[in-house]
N, C-alpha and C positions, 0 to 999 in steps of 0.2 A: 464186192465192197460197195458201200454207199457213196454216192457222188454229192459232195458238199461244195457249194459255191460261196466264196467269201470276197467281198468288196475290200478295197484298200482304204481310201480316204474317208475318214470319220467313221470307219468300221473297225479296221485293224490299227489305224494310226490317226493321230490328230493332224489335220492339214492346216490348222489355223495359223501356224507359224509362217506360212507363206501366202496368206490371204491378201497381204498388201501388194502382192505381185499378180493377183488374179487378173487375167486378160480382160474380163468384162469390166473391171474397174479402171483399167488403163487405156482401153480402146477409146479413140476419139473419132470424130467424123472424117479426119484426115488419115487415119490408119489404113494402110494398104492391106490386102489379103496376106501378102508375104510377111509384113510386119506383125500382123495378128497371129499368124502361124508361129512366128518366132517367139512372141509373147507366151503362147501356150507351151512351147517347148521349154522355155526358161522356167515357167511355173511348174511344169511336171518334173523337170530335172531337180528342182529343189526338194523333192520328196525324200531324198537320202537323209535329211535332218529331221524328218517327222518323228514325233514322240509316240511310242506304242500306247495303245489303249489296253491297259493291263488285263482287264476282265475278259475282253474278247480274245486277246492273245493266249491267255491261259486256257480258255475253252477250246480254241482251235488246236492248241498243243495236245489237249486231251483227245480230241476227235481224230487227229492225224494218225493215231495208233491204229484206227480201225476204218478210216474213211479215205477216199480220194479227195484231197483238198485241192480245189481248182480256184485259183485267183482270177476273178473277172472284174476288171477295172475300166473306167472310162478314160483313164490316162491313155495317151497315145504311145505308140511303139518307140518314140524317141527316148522314153524313160525306162525302157526295158532293163538295162543294166542296173540303174539305180533302184528300181523296184525289186529285182532279183536279189541284189546285195542287201537291201533292207530286210527282206524276208529271211535270208540266210543269217544275217547278223542278229536277228531277233528270234532265231530258233524255230522258224516256221518251215516245216517240211511239206512241200507242195507237189502235187502231181503235174500241174501245168499252170501257165499264166496266159490269160486271154486279154488282149488289149485292143483299144480302138486303133484302126489304121491311121497313120499320120495323114492329116488333111480331111479326115471324115468328121464333118461338123453336125451330123445327125444328133438328136437328143440321146442322152445316155440310155434311157429305157429302150429305145429302138435298137440301139447297138447291142445292148445286153440281151434283148429278146432274140436277136439273130445269133448271138454267141451261144445262148442256151440251146437253140435248135441245133447248132453244129455239135455241141457237146453231146446232146441226146442222140444224134445220128451216129456219132463215133464211139461213145462210151456208155450209152444207156441213160435211163431216167435220172433226172436231177432230183435228189431226195430232200434237199434243204438249201436255202439261200440266206446268207447274212448280209444285210445292207442297211444303210442309214437313210437313203433318199426315198421319200414317199412316192415319187414317180416310179421308181424301180419296184417298190413294194406293191404298188397298184398293178404293175405289169405281172408280178408273181401271182397276185390274186386272179387276174384275168387268165393266166396260164395254169391255174390250179396247182401251183408249186408252193409247198410249205415254206415259210420264211420266219426269220427272226429280225425284227426291226431294232437296230442298234441306235441308241440315243445318247448323244454326248452333250 
């Protein structure tokens, strides 16, 4: 089976409904690391109310018949249950979910590059990536991985 990686935020679902809670907008000079971590956790856990991006969801449902769908998101593991529930509630059958470890503040593209290396080590070549973030798309180009840039 082909291995297809799919991002969550602004690829499978609109995250704009929780943008007012984005930690980078709420952080002040007085915000402690612990408070900043809590802001991220609250932001990520709000994903259960995200609205599906209909076109991408339909395409992934079509691909899930013949491909291993691997969800790779920069959300951290604090939102694993919410992410899994969202996927199930929206009819996405997936092989696995790969997430940022809680407290890992590296850029998403760096985290996703490491995850892709782990996927390829354990499951074989990544055949296609769906993502919205230009930094992640750039990483795919650098790694010679075919991609679809989702635009919302």
